N, C-alpha and C positions, 0 to 999 in steps of 0.2 A: 505770202511766204509761209511755208509749212514749219511749225515750231518743232523743237525737240520735245518729246513727251515720254512718259512712263505709264505702263498699264499692266494689268495682270489678267491671266486666263485661269479660270477654275471650271472644270468640266464634269459632267455626269455626277452631280451631287447625290442624286437619288435620295433626297430628303425624306426621311420616314420618322415621323413622331412615334414614340414608343408604342402607343396603342394601335398603330396602323401596320406594324411590322409583320410581314409574312414569315412564318417559320416553316422552312422546307429543307430537308437534309442535304439536297444537292445545290442549294443556292450559292452561286459564286460571289454575289455582292454581300459585303459585310456591312449591311445597312444599319446595324446596331451602332456604328460610329458616325453615321451621316451628320447628325446635328453637332456633336462634339468636335468632329474633324473640321467642319465648316467654321465653327466658332474659333478654333485654333488658327485656321488660315486667316480669318478676318483680323484676329489679334495681331498677326504679323503685318498684314497689308496696310492697316490704318497707320502704321509707323513709317510708311515709305513715301508719303507725299505723291500718291498715284493721281493720274488724271482721269482714269476710268477703269472699270472692271468688265470683262467679257465672260459670259456664261453660255457656252454653246450647246445647251440642251440636256435632256434627262435631268431636269431640276428636281424631280420627285420620283418616289419609288414606282408609282403606277398611276399618276394622274389624280390622286386623292385630293378633294377640295381643301381639306384642312392642311395638307402639306403645301399646296400652292399658296394658301392664305398665310401660313407661317413664314414662308420664304419671302413673299412680297413685303410683309411687315418688317422682316429683318433687313432686307435690302434698303428699305426706306430710311433706315437709321444710319446708313453709311455716310462718311464725310466726302465721298466721291460718287459720281454717277455710275450706275450699273446698267448693263444691257443684256437682254436674254433673247434666245430663240427656243422654240419647242423641240424636244426630242421625242422619239417614238414612245417613251414611257410617260411623257407628259400628256399626250393626247392619244391614248390607245384605242379609243372608240369614237365613232362619229357622233353618236348620240349618248348623252349622259346615262349612266347606270348607277347601281347602288354603291359602286366603288369609285368611279372615275368621272371627271368633268367631261362635258361635250367638247369636241374639237373646236367649235366656234367660241367657246368660253375662254380659251387660253389668253387671248390678248386683253381681255377685261381685267384679268388678275394683274397684268403687267403694264398698265397704261403709263406708269412712271418710269418704265425701263425699256423704252423704245417704241411702244405701241401707242402713239398719240392718237392714231385712228384705229380703234379696236375692231372696226368692221373688216380690217384686212389682217391676214395672218403673217404678213411680212411688212417691212418698213425701211425707211432710210432717214438718216438725220446727220446734220453736221455736228460732230462731237467736239471739235476744236477748230480754230481758224485754219482753213485749208485741208481739213481731215474729215472725210465722210465715211460713216459706217452704213453698210447695207446688211440688214438681218433677214435672211431667207428662211422660208418654211419648207423643209424637205419631207414633210409628212403628207401623203396623199391617200385618199380612199378610193378604191376602184368601184366598179358597178355592184360588187358583192359586199361593199362596205368593209373590205379587207385593207389593212394599212400597208402601204408600200413607201419606199424611199424615192421620191421623184418630184420634180418641179413641173407644175402644169403649164400649159401654153400661156395662160393669162399672166402668170407670174414671170415667165421668161420675157414676154413682151413688155411688161412693166419694168423689168430689170434693164432691158435695152434702152428704154426711154430715160431711165435714171442715169445710166452710164453715159449716154449721149450728151447729157447736160452737166456732167461733172467738171469739164474744163481741165484745169491744172490741179485739181484736188487729189490728194492721196486717198485712195479708196481701200478700205478694209472690208472684207466680206466675212460674215459669220453664218455658218450653216451646220446642222448636226451631222449629216452623213458625209463621209469622205468623198472628195471629188478627184483626188489623185490616189493611185494604189499605194498602200503602205505595206502590203504583204505580197509575196509572189503570186502573180496571177489572181489577184484579189477579186477582180470583176467576174471571174468565171469559176472560182473555187466554190464548191457546194456549201461550205460552212462560212466562208468569208464574204460572199457576194452581197449578202443582205446589209452589210455595213457600208457599201458603196452607193452613191447616188445612181439610180438606174440610168438617168440621162445626163451623166457627167459629160458625155461626148457632145452634148448640145451646149452645156454651160461653159465648158472650158474655152472653146473658140470665141465665145462672146466676151468672156473676161479678157482674153488675150487681145482681142480687137481694140479694147479700150484701155489697155495697159495696166490692168489689175494684176498685182504681183502677190498679194498676201491674202490667204484664205485660212480661217480658223475653224476647226472642226472638232468633233468629239466622237461619241458612239462606240468606237473600237476599244476603248479602255487601255490604250497603250500610249507611251511617249514616243512620238515619231515625227520626223520632218521628211516629207516627200516632195520631190521637185519634178516638174514636167514642163518643158518648153516655156520657161519664164515664170511659172507659177509655183509658189510654195504652198503646200497644204500642211499646216502646222496642227497636228492633232495632239490633244492633251489627255492623259490618262484619267481614270475615274477617281474621285475622292473617296469612294467606298471600296475600291479594289487595290490590291498591291500594285505599285508602291505608294498609293495615296498621294499623288503628285499635284503640283500646281506650278504655274510659270509666272515670272516677272520679266517683262520685256521693255526695252528702251529703244526708241526710234531716234536716230541721229543723222544729221546731214552736215555737209560742209559747203564752203563758198564755191566749190567747183561743181556742185550739183550731184555729188555722190551721196547715196543714202544707205544706211545700214540698220539692221534690226538685231540688237543683242538680246539673247535669251539666256536666262538663268532658271534652273528648275529646283524646286524645293520639295521636301517630303514631310508629311505629318508623321512625327516619330512616336508620339505618345498621346493618349487620351484617357479619361477615366475608364477603369476596368480593363484597359489594354495598355499597360505601362511600357511594353515593348511592342508597339503596333507593327513595326516592320517584320519582326520575327513571327509574331502571331498570325499576321495576315498572309505572309508567304506560306506558312504551314497550312492555313485554312484553304488556300487555293490549291496547294499540292494534294491535300487530303481529298479534294473533290475532283481531281484531275483525271482519274482513271477512265471513266466513261467518255470524257471529252477526247482524250488521247486515242483511245481505241477507235472511236468514230473517225477521228482525223486520219488515222493510219489505214483504215479500211475503205475510206472513200477515195475517189480519184483526186489527184493523179497517182498516188501511191498504190491504192487498191490492194493492200496486203491481205493475205488470208487471216481470218479472225484469230486463229491460234497463234500466228506469228505476232499479230498486233498486241494480243494480250501478254505475250512474253516480253515485248519491247516496252510496253506502256509504263511499267514501274520505273524504268531508267529515265523516263521523260516527264516525271511528275512535276518538275520545275521548269519545263520548257516554256509554258505560257507566261509564267512569272518573269522569266528572263526577257521574253519579248516585250512584256508590258513595262519593264523597267527601262527600256530603251538602250540603244548602243550595245546590243547583245552580241557576243562572240561565242560560237559553239565549237567544241571539239567533238567531232563525229567519227573519229577514227575507229571506234569500237562498234559502229553500226555496219550492216551490209552496205557495200559501196553505193547502190542506188538510193538507199534511205539516207545515208550520210550526206551525199551530195545535195539531196533535196533540202535537208534541214539546215545545211550551211547557207542556203539562200535567204534564210530568215535572220542571218547575222548582219551586223553593220559593216559589210564589206563592199567596197566599190567594185565596179566591173573590172578594174585593173588588178584586183586582188588584195588591195591594201585596206586596213581598217579606216572607216570614215565615221568618226564619233561626233555626230551633230544633233542627236535627238534631244539632249538635255541642256547642254551648255555650248552655245555657238554664236557666231556673229554671221548673219546672212547679208550678202550684198543685194540690196533692193534695186538700185539703179546706179548708173555711172560705171 
């Protein structure tokens, strides 16, 4: 019998101890708050009688050994189990350099947090009676030692073996890259496709075959719930980017076999040196948005002339902040029709045209 349980998801922490912080004028990540924001979240979570905590990658700013070590030591002090997977920032290089750990080193930092066998970069474990977690590694290096978001054949074969043996267990999958599109045409958009798992088309049928319904991802830094043919991809925004969110979720079932997942989202409102973090962070993102928006407008599918893009960009300074906040609704009546129709697709509007606000607070039917 699967028990009722409560857990939290905190994603893309980008932990950066003060002496490791990169100072760059166009940096979107407000890593100055990484440690204090995480401590604020933990202060809340330890009051909630959680069964476990999931951290779907980008745990560190850029794979620095001291940041990995700090986080592992902090997680070890929690009163509930924590489980991690690597993000692209955690293992940016195949071989260690003066800044980052080697790809193969990651599991050794997190042996207490899922990686009982540190020789593997992925794992599975029973986290509660009848509940199994599968932690996948979506970071792969090609022949040129360039990092891509993909599952290799060996990991896919291992995954199928694990799924075939799960029986009646409830399976939760955690992976850094998105497996269902959260943005319009995400798999093919020149700016958004790198946030998708390259071979999601191989993974999703495998998950469906074995009845997996819940996948937890990060990477995209937005609050969003995407659904595709029985699978929910629940992505959680970054703790160092507006709106600095995290989730608390409760799994419930009844005597008739129906199962639900209730989600509540929270925001870090204040940390030392940022007494009004929500306002400061939204402004930080908007102040750095102009090059991003211009590129977004000039690339396909809009492909606007540069002059027109530069004219429109200031009116869109808060576009990405609104998407990141989740459940966005846009009034695009002041844009040229083709531009307005395109941006409306980023809103929380169902195909029938009505608002569908499920990204932050909702209850998902898992089965029954």
